[in-house]
LODRENVEX-44180 format. One record per residue: x, y, z of N, C-alpha, C in turn. Coordinates in steps of 0.1 Angstrom, whole numbers, plus 5000, padded with zeros to 4 digits. Layout:
REM LODRENVEX-44180
XYZXYZXYZ
...
REM end
This chain:
REM LODRENVEX-44180
471814863504471114993504470415013491
469115043491468315053479468215203475
467415223465467215363460466515453470
465515393477464815473487465715513498
466515423503467515453514468415573510
468915563498469815673493469015803492
467815793488467015913486466715983500
466415903510466115953523467416003530
468515933528469815983534470216113528
470116123514470516243508469616363512
468316343513467416443518467716483532
467916383541468216413555469516493557
470616443551471916503552471916643546
471216663535471116803529470416893538
469316853544468616933554469416963566
470116853571470916873583472016973581
472716963570473817063568473317203566
472117213559471517353557471117413571
470417323579470017373592471217403601
472217323601473417343609474117473606
474217503593474917623589474017743592
472717733589471717843592471717873607
471517763615471417783629472717843635
473917793631475117853636475317993632
474918023619475018163614474118253621
472918203624471918293631472418313646
472918213652473518223665474518333666
475518323656476618423656476018563653
475118573643474518703639473818773651
473018703658472318763669473318803680
474318723683475218753693476118873689
476418883676477119003672476319133673
475019123669474219243671474119283685
474019193694473819223708475119263715
476219213711477519223719478719283711
478519323699479719373691480319493698
479619573705480219693711481219653722
481119533727482019493737483419463732
483519433719484819413713485519543710
484819653710485419783707485519883719
485319823731485419913743486719963746
487819883742489119923745489520043735
489820163740490120273731491420253723
492320153728493520133721493420033709
492219973707491919883697491219953685
491719943673491120003662489819923658
489119983648487919913643488319783636
489419783629489919663622490319563633
491019603643491419513654490219453661
489219533663488019483670487319373661
487319393647486719303638487519173639
488819173639489619053640489518983653
489319063664489019003677487718923677
486718983670485418913669485518793661
486318793650486518673642487218563650
488218603658489018513666488118453677
487218533683486418483694485318383689
484718423678483618333673484218213666
485418213660486018093654486217993665
486718023677486917923687485617883694
484517963692483217923698482417833688
482917813676482117733666481817593671
482817523677482517393683481417393693
481417503701480317513712479017533705
478917623695477717643688477217513681
478117433676477817303669477117213680
477717203692477117123702475717163706
475417293705474017333708473017313697
473517323684472617323673472417183667
473417093668473416963661472216883664
471916863677470816783681469416823675
469016943678467816993672467816993656
468917023650469017013636468816883630
469216773637469016633632467516603633
466816643644465416613645464616693634
464916823632464216903623464416853608
465716813605466016763592465316633589
465216553599464416423597463016453595
462416543603461016583601460816643587
461616733583461516793570461616693558
462516593560462616493550461316423547
460616383558459416303556458216403553
458316523558457316623555457216653540
458316663533458316673519457816553511
458116433516457616313510456116303512
455616353524454216353526453516453517
454116563516453516673507453416633493
454416553488454416513474453716373472
453016323482452316193482453216083478
454516093482455415983479455215863489
454815893501454615793511453515693507
452415753501451315663497451815563486
452615613477453215523467454015413473
454815453483455715353489454915243497
453915293504453015193511452315103501
451915163490451215073480452214973474
453515003474454514913468454914813479
454314823491454614723501455814753510
456214883511457314923520456714963533
457014903544456514953557457115083560
456315173566456715303570457915303580
457915203589459015193599460315173592
460315103580461515083573462215213568
461415313566462015443562462815513572
462615473585463315533596464715473597
464915353592466215283594467415373588
467315423576468515503571468715623580
467715683586467915793595468715753607
468315643613469115593624470515553621
470715503609472115473605472915603603
472315703598473015833597473215903610
472315873620472415933633473615883641
474015763638475115703646476415783643
476915813631478115883629477916033633
476716093632476516233635476616243651
476016153658476016163672477516133677
478216043670479616013674480416143672
480116213661480916343658480616443669
479316453673478916533684479716503697
479816373700480516323712482016353711
482616333700484116373698484216523700
483416603695483416743696483316783711
482416723718482216753732483316703741
483816593738484816523747486316563744
486616593732488016623729488216763723
487416813714487616943708487417053718
486217063724485817173733486717173745
487017063752487917073764489317133760
489817103748491117143744491217303742
490117353738490017503736489117573746
488817513757487917563767488317703772
489617723774490117843778489917953768
489917923755489618013745488118053744
487317953746485817973747485418063758
486118043770485718123782486218263782
486918303771487418443771486318543771
486518663777485618773778485618843764
484518883759484518963747485219093748
485219153760485919283761487419263761
487919143763489419123764489818993757
489518983744489818863737491318833736
492118943736493618923735494218893749
493518903759494018873772495018973778
494919093774495919193779495419263791
494119253794493619323806493719233818
494019293830494219213842492819203849
492619093856491419073864491818993877
490919003887491218943899490818793899
491518713906491118573908491018543923
489818493927489518483941489118343945
489718293955489418163961489218053951
490218033943490217923933491017803939
490517683939491117573945491817483934
493017423938493617333929493317193934
493917083928493516953932494016913946
494916993952495416963965494817053976
493717123972492917213981493717333984
494717373977495417503979494417603973
494317713980493417823976494217943971
493917983959494618093953493818223953
494418333956493818463955494918553948
494518613937495418703930494718833927
495218943931494519073929494619113914
495719063907495819093893496418973886
495618923876496018813868496018853853
497218833846497318873832497318743824
496218713817496118593809497118573798
497418693791498318683780499718643784
500218703795501518673800501618553809
500518503813500518393823501218433836
500918553841501518603853500418663862
500818683875499818743884500618823894
500018923900500619003910499719013922
500419033934499819033947499018903949
499818793948499218663949499318613963
498218543967498218473981497718333979
498418243985498118093984498018043998
496817984001496617934014496717774013
497717724021497917574020497217514032
496517404030495817334041496717234048
496417204060497117104067496416974066
496916864073496316734073494816734077
494516824087493216834092492216924084
492816984073492017064064492017214068
492617244079492717384083493917454076
493817584075494917654069496217634077
497217594071498517564078499617664074
499517724063500517824059499917924048
500518034047500118134037501318184029
501218174016502318224007501818364002
502718464004502518593998503618623988
503218663976504118683965503818813958
504818893955504619023948504218993934
504918893928504618863914504918713911
504118643903504418503900504218493885
505018403879504918383864504918233862
504018183853503918033851505017993841
505717883845506717823836506117693830
505717693818505117573812506017453810
507317483810508317373808508317273819
508117333832508217243843506817243851
505817323845504517323850504417373865
505117483868505017543881505117693880
504817763891504917903892506217953898
506918043891508118103896507818243901
508418273913508118403919509218503915
508718623912509618733910509418833921
510518883927510418973938510318893951
509618953960509418903974508318793974
508718673979507718563981508118493994
507118494003507418444017506218344020
506618234026505718144032505718154047
504518184052504418204067503518084072
504018014082503317904088503517904103
502617824109502617824124503817744128
504417794139505517724145505117594151
505517484146505117354152505617334166
506517414171507017394185506217474194
505417564189504617654198503317584203
502617644211501317584216500417694221
499117674221498217774225498017884216
497317994221497018104212498218184210
499218184218500418264216501518204208
501318094202502318024194502818114183
504118104180504718194171504618154156
505118234147505118204133506518204128
506718124118508018124112507818144097
508818194090508718234076509818164068
509518154055510518084046510418154032
511518194027511518254013511418154003
510618183992510418083981510818153968
511118063959511418103945510418043935
509717933939508817873930507817793939
506717753932505617673939504917593929
504617473933503917373924502417383927
501817493921500417513922499717433910
498817353913498217273902497117343895
497417463891496517553883497317623873
497017603860497717673849497017803846
497617893838496818013834495517973826
495617873818494417823811493317783820
493717713831492717673841492017803848
492917903851492318023857491418093848
491718103835490818163825489518083825
489617953824488417873823487517883836
488117903848487317913860486518043861
486918133852486118263853484818253846
484618143837483318123830482318073840
481018123838480018093847479617943847
479717883835479417743833480717663829
481817683837483017623833483017473834
482217423843482117273845481617203832
480717273825480117213813481117203801
482217283802483217283792484317173794
484217103805485217003808484816873801
485816783799485516653794484916563805
484316453800483816353810484916293819
486116273813487216223821487616323832
487716443828488116543838487016563849
485816553845484716563856484816443865
485016323859485216203868486316213877
487516273873488616293882488316383893
487616493890487216593900486316533911
485316453906484316403915484916293923
485816203918486316093925487516133934
488016253932489116293940488716333954
489616353963489316393977489216543978
489316613967489316763967487916813972
487916913980486716973984486217073974
485217033966484717123955483517193960
483517333958482417413962481217393952
481517363940480517333930480417193926
480617103935480516953932479216913927
478016963933476716923927476616963912
477117073908477017113894477817023885
479016983890479916893882479216753881
478616703892478016573891476816583882
476016693882474916703873475316713859
476416793856476916803842477416663837
478016583846478416453841477316363837
476216363845475116273841474416333828
474316463827473716523815474516493803
475816493804476616463793476416313788
476216223797476016083794474716063787
473716143790472416123784472216193771
473016293768472816373756472616293743
473516193740473316113728471916043727
471515993738470215933739469116033737
469216153742468216253741468116303726
469216303719469216343705468316243697
468616113699467916003692466416003696
466116033709464716033714464016143707
464616263705464016373699463616343684
464516273678464216233664463016143663
463016043672461815953673460516023676
460616133683459316203686458816283674
459816343667459416433656458916353643
459616243640459416183627458016113625
457516043635456215963633455016053628
455016183632453916263628453716283613
454816253606454816273591454816143583
454816033590454715903584453315853585
452615863574451215823573450915763559
450015673558449715613545448715683538
448015783545447015863538447516003537
447016073526447316223525446916303537
447716393542447416473554448016613552
447516703560447916843560449216843567
450316893560451616893566451716993577
451017113576451017213586450417163599
449317083598448717033610449616933617
450216843609451116743614452416813620
452916913613454016983619453717053632
452517113633452117183646452117083657
451516963654451516853665452916813669
453816793659455216753662455916863670
455616993666456317103673455817113688
454617093690454117093704454716983713
454816863707455416753715456916783717
457616833707459016863709459216973719
458317073718458517183728458317133742
457317033744457116973757458416893761
459016833752460316763754461316853759
461516973752462517063756462317133769
461017163772460717223785461017123796
460617003795460816903805462316883807
463116873796464516853797465216973804
464817093800465317213806465117223821
463917193825463517193840464317093848
464316973842465016863850466516893851
467116943840468616963840469017093847
468017173850468317293858468217273873
467617163877467517133891468817063895
469717133902471017073906470917013920
470716883920470716803932471616683931
472716683939473716573937473116443941
472216433951471716303955470816233945
470116313936469216263926469616303912
470916333910471416393897471116293886
471416163888471216063877469716063874
468816063883467416053881466916173873
467416293877467016413870467516413855
468716363853469216363839468416263831
468016153836467316053829465816063828
465216153835463716163835463216193821
463816293814463216313800463316193791
464316113793464415983785463415883789
463215873802462315773807460815813803
460615943801459215983797459015973782
459916033775459716053760460215943751
461315873756461815763747460715663745
460015613755458915513753457815573744
457515703745456515763737456915763722
458215793720458715793706458715653700
459115553708459015413703457615363701
456715413709455315373708454715433695
455115563692454615633680455015563668
456315513668456915443656456215313655
456015243666455415103665454015103660
453315213663451815223660451615283646
452615303638452415353625451615253616
450615303610449715213602450315203588
450715083584451215063570450414973562
REM end
């Protein structure tokens, strides 16, 4: 590693950290301005309590903000690095010294590997572990307020309906569980006044009346009878954290790739299977998209002749905006049969363009 490499790396990392902190801070600042009143809607919570609730909420959302901001920050930091060198006529001196402009991109790509790896670790291990914290409602950060849970399936296709679910206590009231038979039809119904999750054995224990009602196998026709069975516990493969996560509109995107693969490859009947399949392919393409965005932004500032930085920056901005619009449109089209194609279309279009721009740099 020579002096130029260290100079480029120092400039790139400095810009990346600055943009990352600025972007995350701006993200939180705007969200606080728009939604801070939601933290103080509970009359039993003081102003100080609402402030601590907001801190708790945004602290757990920092990994999610990082996953949103890291990719664009890398591309902008790389562009700023070479824009400053272009403005100070440093590129002309390097070309005169016999340094190819493509060589200057190498330290950026070397830095991109650990940064993209950090992004992947954050997405695959950190966010899934605290997904239930991220999915919390701003109005009820402490989880003291009850809400209804409707038609949530577990891995065995049991359907849960609970009129009142208390996240903080891990309990629910007026719960109904529909158990399917071998043919997929409803075979029995469990009605429970109250259920409480036992994390030690990973099952739900019933308090009060809990009855399983199922069809009498000895009966036949429309008039066949029903039989009942009293229950004290049930192995529902849904934890309180799972129920909190399922309330989020985009809960599938908070899962790890391993979890998404298990859901897709299982025999479970998923109502949002196309969304999970699309999220899985998008997750796989994200690291490549980050690198492709860097290759699109950087070449506009690598030139052997003095140039107007604003003009170059405007051209780079337009190309990157086209990249973002194409990516947004393709990833918003949820089609299970062509999910892989939709996820890879932005890469198939813009990655060759980025490579071509780098290859055609005149040195």
